[in-house]
C-alpha positions as CSV (number, residue, x, y, z in Angstrom):
1,M,-9.8,-28.9,-70.6
2,G,-8.8,-31.4,-67.9
3,Y,-12.4,-32.6,-67.4
4,G,-13.3,-33.5,-71.0
5,N,-15.6,-30.5,-71.4
6,S,-16.5,-29.5,-74.9
7,E,-16.0,-25.9,-76.1
8,G,-19.7,-25.7,-76.7
9,H,-20.4,-26.3,-73.0
10,N,-18.0,-23.6,-72.0
11,D,-19.7,-21.1,-74.4
12,S,-23.1,-22.1,-73.0
13,H,-21.7,-21.8,-69.4
14,D,-20.3,-18.3,-70.1
15,A,-23.6,-17.2,-71.7
16,T,-25.6,-18.4,-68.7
17,H,-23.2,-16.5,-66.4
18,A,-23.6,-13.4,-68.5
19,M,-27.4,-13.7,-68.4
20,I,-27.4,-14.2,-64.6
21,D,-25.2,-11.1,-64.2
22,K,-27.6,-9.1,-66.4
23,L,-30.7,-10.3,-64.6
24,E,-29.1,-9.6,-61.2
25,H,-28.3,-6.1,-62.3
26,E,-31.9,-5.6,-63.6
27,L,-33.3,-7.0,-60.3
28,H,-31.2,-4.7,-58.1
29,S,-32.2,-1.8,-60.3
30,L,-35.8,-2.7,-60.2
31,E,-35.8,-3.3,-56.4
32,F,-34.2,0.1,-55.9
33,N,-36.2,2.2,-58.4
34,K,-39.6,0.4,-58.2
35,P,-39.8,-1.5,-55.0
36,Y,-43.6,-1.5,-55.3
37,D,-43.5,-3.5,-58.6
38,V,-43.8,-6.8,-56.7
39,V,-45.0,-8.8,-59.6
40,E,-42.1,-7.9,-61.9
41,I,-39.6,-8.4,-59.1
42,R,-41.0,-11.9,-58.4
43,K,-40.8,-12.8,-62.1
44,L,-37.2,-11.6,-62.3
45,K,-36.3,-13.5,-59.1
46,A,-37.9,-16.7,-60.4
47,Q,-36.1,-16.4,-63.8
48,L,-32.8,-15.8,-62.0
49,N,-33.3,-18.7,-59.7
50,E,-34.2,-21.0,-62.6
51,L,-30.9,-19.9,-64.4
52,K,-28.8,-20.5,-61.3
53,V,-30.3,-24.0,-60.8
54,K,-29.7,-24.8,-64.5
55,L,-26.1,-23.6,-64.2
56,A,-25.6,-25.7,-61.0
57,E,-27.0,-28.8,-62.6
58,S,-24.8,-28.3,-65.7
59,E,-21.7,-27.9,-63.5
60,L,-22.6,-31.1,-61.7
61,A,-23.2,-33.0,-64.9
62,F,-19.9,-31.9,-66.3
63,G,-17.9,-32.5,-63.1
64,Q,-16.9,-28.9,-62.5
65,H,-16.5,-27.5,-59.0
């Protein structure tokens, strides 16, 4: 990989992307089907935001753009 990334990092990166996709799908479904379930929506949004920050930090640490 031109940036010196290890295969383990790529696997972790892919798993994080998959989890973000899954949570985004769950969030959209919840917002559509149960818009009144504010507590659950906020928990999912917080979890999603945490994963996105973790992914961004990881990409910065490994020099990906």
